[in-house]
N, C-alpha and C positions, 0 to 999 in steps of 0.2 A: 567615105562610105562607112556606115555603121554596120556592125555585125549583129545578127539576130539569132536567137535560138529557134530552131525549126522544130515543130511538133506535128504528129499525125493529125489529119483533119478531124475536127471535133474535140481535140484534146488540148487543153491549155499547156503552154510551155512551163516546165517546172524549173524554177530558179535554182542555181547551184547552191549546195549546202554551204552555209557560211563556215569559214575556217574556225577551228577550235583554238585553244590557247597555245601560244608560242613563247619561247624565252629568247631574249636578246642580250641578257647580261646576268651574271651571278657574282655577288660580292659577299664574302664571309669574313667575319672577324671573331677572334677569341679575346675576351677581356680578362686579363690575368690579375688585375687589381680592381679594388672597389674603393672609391674615394668619396662618394656622395653620401652624406648622412641620411639614414632612412627616416629618422625623425628630426627634421630641422625645426627645433623649437628652443625657446629659452630654458635654461636649467631650472628656473623657478617653476615654469609650467610643467616640465617633465617630472619634477619632484612631486608636485601636486597630483599628477595623474597616477604615478606608480604608488603613491601612498594611498590614494583613493581605492585602488584595486588590490591593496595588500601586498605590493611587491617592491617596497621601498629598498630592500636589500639589492635589487637588481638595477638600481638607477644608473650606475656607471656603465653597466653592460648595455642598458637600454640606449644611452646616449652615444655609445661607441659603435653602434651598428651602422655599417655602410653598405652601399650597393651600386649597381648600375641601372639607371632608369631606361625605359623603352625609348624615351626621347633622346637621351645622350647616346645610346647605342645606335640609333638611327642616324643621328648627325655624323657619327664616326663613319658609318657605312656610306653615307652620301659623299663624304670627303674622299673616301677610298674608291668611289665608283668610276673615277676617271673623266667625269664630265657631267654637265647638268642633265637631269631627266627631261624627257619631252613632256608636253602637257598630258596630264593623266585623267582618265575617267573614273578610276577607282583606286583606292589604297586599302589593302586587306592586311590585318594584323592577325597572326596565328601564334598561339602560345599554350603552355600547359597550365599556367596559373596567371591571374591578373597581375598587372604591374604593381610592384611594391609601392610605387609612387602614384597611387590611383587618383589622387586629387589633381594630378597634372593632365589627365584625360588625353593620353597620347594620340588617340585616333582623331579627335577634334583638332588637336594641335597640327597634326600632319595634313589634315584636309586644308588648312590655311597655309601651311608651310610649303607644300609641294606645288609645282606648276599645274595649272588647270583647275584648281580647287576641286580635287577628286572627292567622290563620295566615300566616306570611311565605313569599314565593316570589320568586325572581329570574329574569329573562330577560336574557340577554346576547347581543349580536351586533353586527356592524358597522353604522355609520350609523343611519338612522332606523328600521330594521326592528324592533328590540326593542319599541318602544312599540306598534306595530300587532300584533305577536305577543302581547303582554301583553293587549291588548284582546280578542283572539280567545280567549285563555285565560279571561278574566273573562266573556266572552259565554257560553262553554260552562258555566262554573260557575253563572251565573244561570239558564240554561235547565234545568240539572239540579237546581236547587234547593239547590245547595251554598253559594251566596252570595246574600244579599239586599242587602248593603251592603259596599262595598270602597273602597280607596284605591289609585290607581296613581301611582307616583312615577317620573319619567323624569329622568335626569341627563346633563348635558353637563359632564363633568369633563375639561377639555381639556389638563391638564398631565400626561398619562400618560407622555410620553416623557422629559421633563425633562432632556434634554441641555442644557447651558448655552447660552443664546442660541438654542435651537430655536424656530421660528415658533410652535409650539403654546403656548409660554409666554405669547404675546401675545394669545391668544384668550381672551375672558372665559368663565368657567364659567356654567352656567345650569341651572335645574331647573324642573319643572312638577309640580303636584299636580292630578290628576284625581279628583274625587269621583264614584264610580261605584256602580251597583247595579242591581237588577232593575226599579226604577222610578226616574223622574227627569224632569227638564225636557226632555231631548233624547235621542231614541233613536239608538243607533249601529247603522247598517245597512250591508249590503253590504261587510263587512270583507273585503278581498282582499289577498293577497300573491302576485303573479303572477311566476313565474320566466320571463324572456324567452327566446324560442327554442323549439325543439321544436315542439309542436303549437299553441303559443300565439303571441301577438304577438311580433314580433322586435325592436321598438324601444319605448322608453318613450312615444314620441309615439303609436304605434298602441295601446298599452295605455290611455293616457288617452282616445284617440278612442273606444275601445270603451265606456268609462264614459259619456262625454258623449253618445254615441248614445242611451243609455238615459235620460239626464237632460240634454237639450240646453240648458236655461236656467239650470242650477244655478251658484251662485257657487263658484269654485274657489280654494283656497289651495294653492300649490305650493311645496314645500320647495326649498332651493337646489340640491340634487342633481338634481331634476327640471327646474327652471327652466333650468339650463344646457343640458340636452338639448333643450329646446323652442326655444332661440334659433334664429331664422331659419326657423321653421316657422309655419304659420297659427295655431298654438295659443299662440304666444308672447304675444300680446296678449289671450288668452282667460283667463289666470290672473293671480292677484294674488301678488306676491312677498311673502315672509316673511323674518324675520331669518336671516342665514346662520349657523345653529347646527346642529351635526351631528345631534343626536337630537331636539331640542326646537323646531326652527324652526317647523313647522306649528302646534304647540301654542301657541307665542308669538303667532302670528297669530290663533289661535282665541281666546286670552285677551283680545285687543284687541276682538273682536267680541261677547264674552259680556256679557249673555245674548243668545242667538240669536233673531233675528226671522224668519229664513228658512232653508231648507235650505242646507247648506254641504258641499262635497266637499273633504276633505283628501287630498292626494296627494304622494308623494315617491318617490325612486328610490335604491336601495341599490346602488352600483356593484360592490362586491366580489362579491356573488352574482348581480348582474344582476336584481334583484328590484324590481318596481313595487308600491308599497304604497298603498292607498287605503281610505277609508271615507266613507260618506255620513251626515251628522248631520241629523236631522229633528226640529225642535222641536215639542213638544206631541203627540208620537206614541207611543202604547203599542201593542206588538205582540208 
């Protein structure tokens, strides 16, 4: 006997709202070394290039630059994930700056490398914002039925400036793999990206206060950008610090807690656009 949805006479039955995005796995890694040459070319070609642009004195520095590509970081995450991924409908890359190894076209590579030949998509923006935007994208795809299983990859490739001796060269690279889909162990709820000012809250502290008013006892992981703005406020002791990584800090904190036994609020602040980003993760919840 099949079950049917009953509706009042003359009114069509309304189908249940499709579930939003869920997480079923979180894998994070920090890459403390950089071994791959940024410019993999013959010395003769490198000499010609730097001389053409009037930078012959920088040739040795030019050839010595190394990094971690999106593809290499992803392969390391896949090896750490503990098992093969299921067939995927989508793979989303989120980052603050395009891959140093742009000619490798990581998104296209992963579309062929991952099971299911997923559709690739990229989200770029400053600081922690792209990961939250990418989750909103996947949430919409799950609700529309366009994706039932997906992978979200977030990259901290901190060698983007690569001036010799620049402080960015001393920050480690990092990346996270979020296994996502329309079902999973943890529901991603209340995804928010709030631009401060205007009709909304005027400080990151007030934005966080708005969320905590709705969820007064929830555990909070605050990214470094947000934690700095909470210093000296009553909320400074209310949040847990996470590694100081531009894009992946809160996700590194989440990976340490996984699997979740209680709801957790992830929150961060993107200073360039003045945007407060947050989401509430609820284990064992389908909606």
